[in-house]
C-alpha positions in Angstrom: 5.5 -31.6 57.4 3.6 -32.5 54.2 5.5 -33.2 51.0 4.4 -31.3 47.9 2.1 -33.1 45.6 2.6 -33.5 41.9 -0.1 -30.9 41.2 1.7 -28.4 43.5 5.0 -29.0 41.8 3.5 -28.6 38.3 1.8 -25.4 39.4 5.0 -24.1 41.1 7.3 -24.7 38.1 5.2 -25.0 34.9 3.0 -21.9 35.5 5.9 -19.4 36.0 7.7 -20.9 33.0 4.6 -20.6 30.9 4.2 -16.9 31.9 7.8 -16.3 31.1 7.6 -17.8 27.6 4.4 -15.9 26.9 6.2 -12.7 27.9 9.2 -13.5 25.7 7.1 -14.3 22.6 4.9 -11.2 23.1 8.0 -9.0 23.4 9.4 -10.5 20.2 6.1 -9.9 18.4 5.9 -6.3 19.6 9.6 -5.7 18.6 8.9 -7.0 15.1 5.8 -4.8 14.8 7.8 -1.7 15.9 10.6 -2.6 13.4 8.1 -2.9 10.6 6.4 0.4 11.5 9.8 2.1 11.7 10.9 0.8 8.3 7.6 1.9 6.8 8.0 5.4 8.3 11.6 5.6 6.9 10.3 4.6 3.4 7.6 7.3 3.6 10.2 9.9 4.7 12.5 8.8 1.9 9.7 9.2 -0.6 8.9 12.7 0.7 12.6 13.7 0.5 12.8 12.5 -3.1 9.7 14.4 -3.9 11.3 17.6 -2.4 14.5 17.0 -4.4 12.5 16.7 -7.6 10.7 19.9 -6.9 13.9 21.8 -6.1 15.5 20.5 -9.3 12.5 21.7 -11.4 12.7 25.1 -9.6 16.4 25.4 -10.2 16.0 24.7 -13.9 13.2 27.3 -14.1 15.4 29.8 -12.3 18.3 29.2 -14.6 16.1 29.9 -17.7 14.6 33.1 -16.4 17.0 36.1 -16.1 17.1 37.7 -12.7 16.0 41.3 -13.4 14.5 42.1 -10.1 16.8 43.7 -7.6 15.9 44.1 -3.9 16.3 47.4 -2.2 15.5 48.2 1.4 13.1 51.0 2.2 14.9 52.3 5.3 15.0 55.9 6.2 18.3 57.6 5.8 20.2 58.7 8.9 20.7 62.3 9.6 23.9 63.2 11.3 
C-alpha cells in the first residue's frame, strides 16, 4: 500500500477548505447586497408613502375649505307592491 504524498495531502485538505471559504465569502457578499437592496427599497417605499400623506393632507385642507353642496341620490326604480 502506497502512502499519500505531500501533494495528495495538500489536494485532499487544502482544496476543499478553499472551496468552503470561497462559498462562505460569496454568501456573505450576496447577503450584504440583498440587505442593501432591501434597505433601498424600504427608503423608496417610505418616500412614496410620505408623498401620499402630503397629497392627502392637501386634499383634506381643500375639502375643508369648500362646502359640501352636492348630495348623492340613487336613480333606482321604485318598487310597486
